[in-house]
PyMOL CGO cylinders between C-alpha atoms (Angstrom):
from pymol import cmd
from pymol.cgo import CYLINDER

trace = [
    CYLINDER, -7.95, 4.65, -16.29, -4.77, 3.96, -14.70, 0.3, 1, 1, 1, 1, 1, 1,
    CYLINDER, -4.77, 3.96, -14.70, -3.30, 0.54, -15.07, 0.3, 1, 1, 1, 1, 1, 1,
    CYLINDER, -3.30, 0.54, -15.07, -2.54, -1.35, -11.98, 0.3, 1, 1, 1, 1, 1, 1,
    CYLINDER, -2.54, -1.35, -11.98, -0.37, -4.54, -10.86, 0.3, 1, 1, 1, 1, 1, 1,
    CYLINDER, -0.37, -4.54, -10.86, -2.18, -7.84, -10.75, 0.3, 1, 1, 1, 1, 1, 1,
    CYLINDER, -2.18, -7.84, -10.75, -4.46, -7.99, -7.83, 0.3, 1, 1, 1, 1, 1, 1,
    CYLINDER, -4.46, -7.99, -7.83, -4.47, -4.31, -7.11, 0.3, 1, 1, 1, 1, 1, 1,
    CYLINDER, -4.47, -4.31, -7.11, -7.76, -2.67, -7.09, 0.3, 1, 1, 1, 1, 1, 1,
    CYLINDER, -7.76, -2.67, -7.09, -8.91, 0.83, -6.65, 0.3, 1, 1, 1, 1, 1, 1,
    CYLINDER, -8.91, 0.83, -6.65, -13.11, 0.82, -5.84, 0.3, 1, 1, 1, 1, 1, 1,
    CYLINDER, -13.11, 0.82, -5.84, -15.01, 4.14, -5.64, 0.3, 1, 1, 1, 1, 1, 1,
    CYLINDER, -15.01, 4.14, -5.64, -17.02, 4.20, -2.46, 0.3, 1, 1, 1, 1, 1, 1,
    CYLINDER, -17.02, 4.20, -2.46, -20.38, 5.39, -2.11, 0.3, 1, 1, 1, 1, 1, 1,
    CYLINDER, -20.38, 5.39, -2.11, -21.07, 8.25, 0.06, 0.3, 1, 1, 1, 1, 1, 1,
    CYLINDER, -21.07, 8.25, 0.06, -25.03, 8.82, 1.20, 0.3, 1, 1, 1, 1, 1, 1,
    CYLINDER, -25.03, 8.82, 1.20, -25.26, 13.16, 2.05, 0.3, 1, 1, 1, 1, 1, 1,
    CYLINDER, -25.26, 13.16, 2.05, -28.24, 14.79, 3.65, 0.3, 1, 1, 1, 1, 1, 1,
    CYLINDER, -28.24, 14.79, 3.65, -28.60, 18.08, 5.53, 0.3, 1, 1, 1, 1, 1, 1,
    CYLINDER, -28.60, 18.08, 5.53, -26.66, 16.63, 9.01, 0.3, 1, 1, 1, 1, 1, 1,
    CYLINDER, -26.66, 16.63, 9.01, -23.73, 15.49, 6.64, 0.3, 1, 1, 1, 1, 1, 1,
    CYLINDER, -23.73, 15.49, 6.64, -22.74, 12.24, 5.17, 0.3, 1, 1, 1, 1, 1, 1,
    CYLINDER, -22.74, 12.24, 5.17, -21.85, 8.52, 5.43, 0.3, 1, 1, 1, 1, 1, 1,
    CYLINDER, -21.85, 8.52, 5.43, -19.38, 6.47, 3.54, 0.3, 1, 1, 1, 1, 1, 1,
    CYLINDER, -19.38, 6.47, 3.54, -19.02, 2.64, 3.94, 0.3, 1, 1, 1, 1, 1, 1,
    CYLINDER, -19.02, 2.64, 3.94, -15.85, 2.04, 3.57, 0.3, 1, 1, 1, 1, 1, 1,
    CYLINDER, -15.85, 2.04, 3.57, -15.65, -1.80, 3.80, 0.3, 1, 1, 1, 1, 1, 1,
    CYLINDER, -15.65, -1.80, 3.80, -18.68, -4.56, 3.76, 0.3, 1, 1, 1, 1, 1, 1,
    CYLINDER, -18.68, -4.56, 3.76, -17.88, -8.32, 4.01, 0.3, 1, 1, 1, 1, 1, 1,
    CYLINDER, -17.88, -8.32, 4.01, -20.09, -9.11, 1.17, 0.3, 1, 1, 1, 1, 1, 1,
    CYLINDER, -20.09, -9.11, 1.17, -18.41, -7.21, -1.53, 0.3, 1, 1, 1, 1, 1, 1,
    CYLINDER, -18.41, -7.21, -1.53, -15.51, -9.18, -3.27, 0.3, 1, 1, 1, 1, 1, 1,
    CYLINDER, -15.51, -9.18, -3.27, -12.98, -6.88, -1.63, 0.3, 1, 1, 1, 1, 1, 1,
    CYLINDER, -12.98, -6.88, -1.63, -10.05, -9.42, -1.76, 0.3, 1, 1, 1, 1, 1, 1,
    CYLINDER, -10.05, -9.42, -1.76, -9.08, -9.27, 1.90, 0.3, 1, 1, 1, 1, 1, 1,
    CYLINDER, -9.08, -9.27, 1.90, -10.58, -10.72, 4.89, 0.3, 1, 1, 1, 1, 1, 1,
    CYLINDER, -10.58, -10.72, 4.89, -9.13, -8.11, 7.63, 0.3, 1, 1, 1, 1, 1, 1,
    CYLINDER, -9.13, -8.11, 7.63, -7.78, -9.16, 10.90, 0.3, 1, 1, 1, 1, 1, 1,
    CYLINDER, -7.78, -9.16, 10.90, -6.71, -5.77, 12.21, 0.3, 1, 1, 1, 1, 1, 1,
    CYLINDER, -6.71, -5.77, 12.21, -7.86, -2.22, 11.35, 0.3, 1, 1, 1, 1, 1, 1,
    CYLINDER, -7.86, -2.22, 11.35, -5.48, 0.71, 11.64, 0.3, 1, 1, 1, 1, 1, 1,
    CYLINDER, -5.48, 0.71, 11.64, -5.62, 4.61, 11.64, 0.3, 1, 1, 1, 1, 1, 1,
    CYLINDER, -5.62, 4.61, 11.64, -2.55, 6.76, 10.63, 0.3, 1, 1, 1, 1, 1, 1,
    CYLINDER, -2.55, 6.76, 10.63, -2.29, 10.48, 10.42, 0.3, 1, 1, 1, 1, 1, 1,
    CYLINDER, -2.29, 10.48, 10.42, 0.57, 11.92, 8.92, 0.3, 1, 1, 1, 1, 1, 1,
    CYLINDER, 0.57, 11.92, 8.92, 1.99, 15.60, 8.66, 0.3, 1, 1, 1, 1, 1, 1,
    CYLINDER, 1.99, 15.60, 8.66, 2.16, 17.23, 4.91, 0.3, 1, 1, 1, 1, 1, 1,
    CYLINDER, 2.16, 17.23, 4.91, 5.34, 15.43, 2.85, 0.3, 1, 1, 1, 1, 1, 1,
    CYLINDER, 5.34, 15.43, 2.85, 5.51, 12.49, 5.28, 0.3, 1, 1, 1, 1, 1, 1,
    CYLINDER, 5.51, 12.49, 5.28, 6.43, 9.29, 2.93, 0.3, 1, 1, 1, 1, 1, 1,
    CYLINDER, 6.43, 9.29, 2.93, 6.03, 5.65, 4.62, 0.3, 1, 1, 1, 1, 1, 1,
    CYLINDER, 6.03, 5.65, 4.62, 7.59, 2.67, 2.90, 0.3, 1, 1, 1, 1, 1, 1,
    CYLINDER, 7.59, 2.67, 2.90, 8.36, 1.55, 0.57, 0.3, 1, 1, 1, 1, 1, 1,
    CYLINDER, 8.36, 1.55, 0.57, 7.94, -2.08, 1.91, 0.3, 1, 1, 1, 1, 1, 1,
    CYLINDER, 7.94, -2.08, 1.91, 6.28, -5.44, 0.49, 0.3, 1, 1, 1, 1, 1, 1,
    CYLINDER, 6.28, -5.44, 0.49, 4.46, -8.22, 2.23, 0.3, 1, 1, 1, 1, 1, 1,
    CYLINDER, 4.46, -8.22, 2.23, 4.96, -12.05, 1.82, 0.3, 1, 1, 1, 1, 1, 1,
    CYLINDER, 4.96, -12.05, 1.82, 1.72, -12.97, 3.49, 0.3, 1, 1, 1, 1, 1, 1,
    CYLINDER, 1.72, -12.97, 3.49, -0.25, -10.17, 4.42, 0.3, 1, 1, 1, 1, 1, 1,
    CYLINDER, -0.25, -10.17, 4.42, -2.95, -7.57, 1.95, 0.3, 1, 1, 1, 1, 1, 1,
    CYLINDER, -2.95, -7.57, 1.95, -3.69, -4.16, 2.91, 0.3, 1, 1, 1, 1, 1, 1,
    CYLINDER, -3.69, -4.16, 2.91, -7.09, -2.50, 2.16, 0.3, 1, 1, 1, 1, 1, 1,
    CYLINDER, -7.09, -2.50, 2.16, -6.66, 1.35, 2.25, 0.3, 1, 1, 1, 1, 1, 1,
    CYLINDER, -6.66, 1.35, 2.25, -8.89, 4.16, 2.51, 0.3, 1, 1, 1, 1, 1, 1,
    CYLINDER, -8.89, 4.16, 2.51, -7.71, 8.07, 2.85, 0.3, 1, 1, 1, 1, 1, 1,
    CYLINDER, -7.71, 8.07, 2.85, -10.04, 9.82, 5.05, 0.3, 1, 1, 1, 1, 1, 1,
    CYLINDER, -10.04, 9.82, 5.05, -8.87, 13.44, 4.67, 0.3, 1, 1, 1, 1, 1, 1,
    CYLINDER, -8.87, 13.44, 4.67, -6.23, 14.90, 2.70, 0.3, 1, 1, 1, 1, 1, 1,
    CYLINDER, -6.23, 14.90, 2.70, -4.30, 13.10, 0.06, 0.3, 1, 1, 1, 1, 1, 1,
    CYLINDER, -4.30, 13.10, 0.06, -2.51, 9.87, -0.47, 0.3, 1, 1, 1, 1, 1, 1,
    CYLINDER, -2.51, 9.87, -0.47, -0.03, 9.20, -3.29, 0.3, 1, 1, 1, 1, 1, 1,
    CYLINDER, -0.03, 9.20, -3.29, -0.27, 5.39, -3.23, 0.3, 1, 1, 1, 1, 1, 1,
    CYLINDER, -0.27, 5.39, -3.23, 2.90, 4.04, -5.10, 0.3, 1, 1, 1, 1, 1, 1,
    CYLINDER, 2.90, 4.04, -5.10, 2.80, 0.13, -6.37, 0.3, 1, 1, 1, 1, 1, 1,
    CYLINDER, 2.80, 0.13, -6.37, 5.60, -1.90, -7.99, 0.3, 1, 1, 1, 1, 1, 1,
    CYLINDER, 5.60, -1.90, -7.99, 5.16, -5.51, -8.83, 0.3, 1, 1, 1, 1, 1, 1,
    CYLINDER, 5.16, -5.51, -8.83, 8.01, -7.65, -7.71, 0.3, 1, 1, 1, 1, 1, 1,
    CYLINDER, 8.01, -7.65, -7.71, 6.48, -10.96, -8.15, 0.3, 1, 1, 1, 1, 1, 1,
    CYLINDER, 6.48, -10.96, -8.15, 8.46, -12.54, -10.58, 0.3, 1, 1, 1, 1, 1, 1,
    CYLINDER, 8.46, -12.54, -10.58, 5.40, -15.00, -11.99, 0.3, 1, 1, 1, 1, 1, 1,
    CYLINDER, 5.40, -15.00, -11.99, 3.11, -12.02, -12.21, 0.3, 1, 1, 1, 1, 1, 1,
    CYLINDER, 3.11, -12.02, -12.21, 1.94, -11.14, -15.53, 0.3, 1, 1, 1, 1, 1, 1,
    CYLINDER, 1.94, -11.14, -15.53, 2.28, -7.35, -14.52, 0.3, 1, 1, 1, 1, 1, 1,
    CYLINDER, 2.28, -7.35, -14.52, 6.00, -8.42, -13.03, 0.3, 1, 1, 1, 1, 1, 1,
    CYLINDER, 6.00, -8.42, -13.03, 8.11, -4.81, -13.12, 0.3, 1, 1, 1, 1, 1, 1,
    CYLINDER, 8.11, -4.81, -13.12, 5.00, -2.82, -13.58, 0.3, 1, 1, 1, 1, 1, 1,
    CYLINDER, 5.00, -2.82, -13.58, 5.14, 0.43, -11.44, 0.3, 1, 1, 1, 1, 1, 1,
    CYLINDER, 5.14, 0.43, -11.44, 2.47, 3.20, -11.01, 0.3, 1, 1, 1, 1, 1, 1,
    CYLINDER, 2.47, 3.20, -11.01, 1.19, 6.01, -8.64, 0.3, 1, 1, 1, 1, 1, 1,
    CYLINDER, 1.19, 6.01, -8.64, -2.54, 6.25, -7.61, 0.3, 1, 1, 1, 1, 1, 1,
    CYLINDER, -2.54, 6.25, -7.61, -3.84, 9.60, -5.82, 0.3, 1, 1, 1, 1, 1, 1,
    CYLINDER, -3.84, 9.60, -5.82, -6.55, 8.95, -3.24, 0.3, 1, 1, 1, 1, 1, 1,
    CYLINDER, -6.55, 8.95, -3.24, -8.34, 11.59, -1.86, 0.3, 1, 1, 1, 1, 1, 1,
    CYLINDER, -8.34, 11.59, -1.86, -10.36, 12.02, 1.28, 0.3, 1, 1, 1, 1, 1, 1,
    CYLINDER, -10.36, 12.02, 1.28, -12.93, 14.09, -0.81, 0.3, 1, 1, 1, 1, 1, 1,
    CYLINDER, -12.93, 14.09, -0.81, -13.30, 11.36, -3.25, 0.3, 1, 1, 1, 1, 1, 1,
    CYLINDER, -13.30, 11.36, -3.25, -13.69, 8.39, -0.77, 0.3, 1, 1, 1, 1, 1, 1,
    CYLINDER, -13.69, 8.39, -0.77, -12.09, 5.34, -2.61, 0.3, 1, 1, 1, 1, 1, 1,
    CYLINDER, -12.09, 5.34, -2.61, -10.57, 2.29, -1.43, 0.3, 1, 1, 1, 1, 1, 1,
    CYLINDER, -10.57, 2.29, -1.43, -7.47, 0.38, -2.70, 0.3, 1, 1, 1, 1, 1, 1,
    CYLINDER, -7.47, 0.38, -2.70, -6.38, -3.13, -2.02, 0.3, 1, 1, 1, 1, 1, 1,
    CYLINDER, -6.38, -3.13, -2.02, -2.65, -4.08, -2.17, 0.3, 1, 1, 1, 1, 1, 1,
    CYLINDER, -2.65, -4.08, -2.17, -1.87, -7.96, -2.26, 0.3, 1, 1, 1, 1, 1, 1,
    CYLINDER, -1.87, -7.96, -2.26, 1.27, -9.57, -1.38, 0.3, 1, 1, 1, 1, 1, 1,
    CYLINDER, 1.27, -9.57, -1.38, 4.12, -8.81, -3.42, 0.3, 1, 1, 1, 1, 1, 1,
    CYLINDER, 4.12, -8.81, -3.42, 3.58, -5.74, -4.64, 0.3, 1, 1, 1, 1, 1, 1,
    CYLINDER, 3.58, -5.74, -4.64, 5.93, -3.31, -2.93, 0.3, 1, 1, 1, 1, 1, 1,
    CYLINDER, 5.93, -3.31, -2.93, 3.89, 0.05, -1.82, 0.3, 1, 1, 1, 1, 1, 1,
    CYLINDER, 3.89, 0.05, -1.82, 4.67, 3.24, -0.19, 0.3, 1, 1, 1, 1, 1, 1,
    CYLINDER, 4.67, 3.24, -0.19, 2.48, 6.21, 0.72, 0.3, 1, 1, 1, 1, 1, 1,
    CYLINDER, 2.48, 6.21, 0.72, 3.04, 9.87, 0.48, 0.3, 1, 1, 1, 1, 1, 1,
    CYLINDER, 3.04, 9.87, 0.48, 1.01, 12.37, 2.20, 0.3, 1, 1, 1, 1, 1, 1,
    CYLINDER, 1.01, 12.37, 2.20, 1.49, 15.83, 0.27, 0.3, 1, 1, 1, 1, 1, 1,
    CYLINDER, 1.49, 15.83, 0.27, -0.82, 17.52, 2.78, 0.3, 1, 1, 1, 1, 1, 1,
    CYLINDER, -0.82, 17.52, 2.78, -1.84, 16.85, 6.55, 0.3, 1, 1, 1, 1, 1, 1,
    CYLINDER, -1.84, 16.85, 6.55, -4.08, 13.47, 5.76, 0.3, 1, 1, 1, 1, 1, 1,
    CYLINDER, -4.08, 13.47, 5.76, -5.76, 10.63, 7.60, 0.3, 1, 1, 1, 1, 1, 1,
    CYLINDER, -5.76, 10.63, 7.60, -5.79, 6.99, 6.45, 0.3, 1, 1, 1, 1, 1, 1,
    CYLINDER, -5.79, 6.99, 6.45, -7.48, 4.00, 7.67, 0.3, 1, 1, 1, 1, 1, 1,
    CYLINDER, -7.48, 4.00, 7.67, -6.26, 0.45, 6.64, 0.3, 1, 1, 1, 1, 1, 1,
    CYLINDER, -6.26, 0.45, 6.64, -6.98, -2.99, 7.57, 0.3, 1, 1, 1, 1, 1, 1,
    CYLINDER, -6.98, -2.99, 7.57, -4.45, -5.94, 6.86, 0.3, 1, 1, 1, 1, 1, 1,
    CYLINDER, -4.45, -5.94, 6.86, -5.50, -9.81, 6.27, 0.3, 1, 1, 1, 1, 1, 1,
    CYLINDER, -5.50, -9.81, 6.27, -2.78, -10.84, 8.85, 0.3, 1, 1, 1, 1, 1, 1,
    CYLINDER, -2.78, -10.84, 8.85, -1.35, -9.69, 12.01, 0.3, 1, 1, 1, 1, 1, 1,
    CYLINDER, -1.35, -9.69, 12.01, 1.81, -7.64, 11.80, 0.3, 1, 1, 1, 1, 1, 1,
    CYLINDER, 1.81, -7.64, 11.80, 5.02, -9.75, 11.79, 0.3, 1, 1, 1, 1, 1, 1,
    CYLINDER, 5.02, -9.75, 11.79, 8.53, -8.33, 11.16, 0.3, 1, 1, 1, 1, 1, 1,
    CYLINDER, 8.53, -8.33, 11.16, 9.37, -11.16, 8.88, 0.3, 1, 1, 1, 1, 1, 1,
    CYLINDER, 9.37, -11.16, 8.88, 6.32, -9.80, 6.59, 0.3, 1, 1, 1, 1, 1, 1,
    CYLINDER, 6.32, -9.80, 6.59, 7.86, -6.56, 6.37, 0.3, 1, 1, 1, 1, 1, 1,
    CYLINDER, 7.86, -6.56, 6.37, 10.18, -5.91, 3.81, 0.3, 1, 1, 1, 1, 1, 1,
    CYLINDER, 10.18, -5.91, 3.81, 11.53, -2.49, 3.13, 0.3, 1, 1, 1, 1, 1, 1,
    CYLINDER, 11.53, -2.49, 3.13, 13.72, -0.66, 0.38, 0.3, 1, 1, 1, 1, 1, 1,
    CYLINDER, 13.72, -0.66, 0.38, 14.71, 3.12, -0.38, 0.3, 1, 1, 1, 1, 1, 1,
    CYLINDER, 14.71, 3.12, -0.38, 11.57, 4.55, -1.60, 0.3, 1, 1, 1, 1, 1, 1,
    CYLINDER, 11.57, 4.55, -1.60, 13.49, 6.35, -4.67, 0.3, 1, 1, 1, 1, 1, 1,
    CYLINDER, 13.49, 6.35, -4.67, 15.56, 3.19, -5.55, 0.3, 1, 1, 1, 1, 1, 1,
    CYLINDER, 15.56, 3.19, -5.55, 15.37, 3.84, -9.61, 0.3, 1, 1, 1, 1, 1, 1,
    CYLINDER, 15.37, 3.84, -9.61, 14.80, -0.06, -9.91, 0.3, 1, 1, 1, 1, 1, 1,
    CYLINDER, 14.80, -0.06, -9.91, 11.19, 0.39, -8.57, 0.3, 1, 1, 1, 1, 1, 1,
    CYLINDER, 11.19, 0.39, -8.57, 10.53, 2.11, -11.51, 0.3, 1, 1, 1, 1, 1, 1,
    CYLINDER, 10.53, 2.11, -11.51, 8.30, 4.59, -9.20, 0.3, 1, 1, 1, 1, 1, 1,
    CYLINDER, 8.30, 4.59, -9.20, 7.74, 8.59, -10.33, 0.3, 1, 1, 1, 1, 1, 1,
    CYLINDER, 7.74, 8.59, -10.33, 7.22, 10.02, -7.13, 0.3, 1, 1, 1, 1, 1, 1,
    CYLINDER, 7.22, 10.02, -7.13, 7.42, 13.89, -8.19, 0.3, 1, 1, 1, 1, 1, 1,
    CYLINDER, 7.42, 13.89, -8.19, 8.49, 14.77, -4.79, 0.3, 1, 1, 1, 1, 1, 1,
    CYLINDER, 8.49, 14.77, -4.79, 11.75, 15.76, -3.08, 0.3, 1, 1, 1, 1, 1, 1,
    CYLINDER, 11.75, 15.76, -3.08, 13.32, 15.51, 0.59, 0.3, 1, 1, 1, 1, 1, 1,
    CYLINDER, 13.32, 15.51, 0.59, 10.23, 13.73, 2.09, 0.3, 1, 1, 1, 1, 1, 1,
    CYLINDER, 10.23, 13.73, 2.09, 9.65, 13.05, 5.89, 0.3, 1, 1, 1, 1, 1, 1,
    CYLINDER, 9.65, 13.05, 5.89, 10.85, 9.66, 6.59, 0.3, 1, 1, 1, 1, 1, 1,
    CYLINDER, 10.85, 9.66, 6.59, 11.23, 7.25, 9.69, 0.3, 1, 1, 1, 1, 1, 1,
    CYLINDER, 11.23, 7.25, 9.69, 14.69, 6.32, 10.54, 0.3, 1, 1, 1, 1, 1, 1,
    CYLINDER, 14.69, 6.32, 10.54, 13.72, 2.75, 9.05, 0.3, 1, 1, 1, 1, 1, 1,
    CYLINDER, 13.72, 2.75, 9.05, 12.70, 4.18, 5.87, 0.3, 1, 1, 1, 1, 1, 1,
    CYLINDER, 12.70, 4.18, 5.87, 15.91, 6.30, 5.86, 0.3, 1, 1, 1, 1, 1, 1,
    CYLINDER, 15.91, 6.30, 5.86, 18.26, 3.65, 5.96, 0.3, 1, 1, 1, 1, 1, 1,
    CYLINDER, 18.26, 3.65, 5.96, 16.52, 0.98, 4.29, 0.3, 1, 1, 1, 1, 1, 1,
    CYLINDER, 16.52, 0.98, 4.29, 18.52, -0.92, 1.45, 0.3, 1, 1, 1, 1, 1, 1,
    CYLINDER, 18.52, -0.92, 1.45, 17.91, -1.24, -2.30, 0.3, 1, 1, 1, 1, 1, 1,
    CYLINDER, 17.91, -1.24, -2.30, 15.32, -2.72, -4.20, 0.3, 1, 1, 1, 1, 1, 1,
    CYLINDER, 15.32, -2.72, -4.20, 17.26, -5.55, -5.33, 0.3, 1, 1, 1, 1, 1, 1,
    CYLINDER, 17.26, -5.55, -5.33, 18.01, -6.57, -1.61, 0.3, 1, 1, 1, 1, 1, 1,
    CYLINDER, 18.01, -6.57, -1.61, 14.29, -6.05, -0.84, 0.3, 1, 1, 1, 1, 1, 1,
    CYLINDER, 14.29, -6.05, -0.84, 13.39, -8.44, -3.96, 0.3, 1, 1, 1, 1, 1, 1,
    CYLINDER, 13.39, -8.44, -3.96, 15.96, -11.08, -2.68, 0.3, 1, 1, 1, 1, 1, 1,
    CYLINDER, 15.96, -11.08, -2.68, 14.34, -11.16, 0.86, 0.3, 1, 1, 1, 1, 1, 1,
    CYLINDER, 14.34, -11.16, 0.86, 10.93, -11.27, -0.69, 0.3, 1, 1, 1, 1, 1, 1,
    CYLINDER, 10.93, -11.27, -0.69, 11.77, -14.22, -2.40, 0.3, 1, 1, 1, 1, 1, 1,
    CYLINDER, 11.77, -14.22, -2.40, 13.65, -16.02, 0.37, 0.3, 1, 1, 1, 1, 1, 1,
    CYLINDER, 13.65, -16.02, 0.37, 11.09, -15.43, 2.72, 0.3, 1, 1, 1, 1, 1, 1,
    CYLINDER, 11.09, -15.43, 2.72, 8.33, -16.40, 0.29, 0.3, 1, 1, 1, 1, 1, 1,
    CYLINDER, 8.33, -16.40, 0.29, 10.20, -19.62, -0.44, 0.3, 1, 1, 1, 1, 1, 1,
    CYLINDER, 10.20, -19.62, -0.44, 11.19, -20.35, 3.30, 0.3, 1, 1, 1, 1, 1, 1,
    CYLINDER, 11.19, -20.35, 3.30, 7.33, -20.02, 4.16, 0.3, 1, 1, 1, 1, 1, 1,
    CYLINDER, 7.33, -20.02, 4.16, 6.28, -22.04, 1.31, 0.3, 1, 1, 1, 1, 1, 1,
    CYLINDER, 6.28, -22.04, 1.31, 8.82, -24.83, 2.16, 0.3, 1, 1, 1, 1, 1, 1,
    CYLINDER, 8.82, -24.83, 2.16, 7.50, -24.57, 5.88, 0.3, 1, 1, 1, 1, 1, 1,
    CYLINDER, 7.50, -24.57, 5.88, 3.82, -25.17, 4.82, 0.3, 1, 1, 1, 1, 1, 1,
    CYLINDER, 3.82, -25.17, 4.82, 4.79, -27.82, 2.75, 0.3, 1, 1, 1, 1, 1, 1,
]
cmd.load_cgo(trace, "trace")
């Protein structure tokens, strides 16, 4: 069993098959899924696309790979977390139907080694202040991607260091906490 940063969860989803095909419930409000979604998104990626790495101060992601393969990289940057500094990758396959929860403070990125489709929800609406990123290959993340030359967005290509991302995350988190007080 893969160890995950505190608050990260991977759950198997049950698929119901019959002679017509199948049905998989990907989310039910009655599950203790760790998220109350406000928005659902669908992403289709070409082979060898990498999205991220980024971290959120307030929002959680709930991810389901519908087709293909998603390599989800996780790095806990929360200084107060008992799993601070833990880094791992988890492979989600559309053929297996699993859901993954990524809480605030866990930096994450998505690599799609093949053409893939991802459905995900978020607990808060997108906000540029809550979208803090860094280079996917920064050694400080502790991630073993086992890839070379992925296709990146212009933003991900020019992203800063993991140290800069962590510093910004902590500053935004402190600012948001102060504004709520």
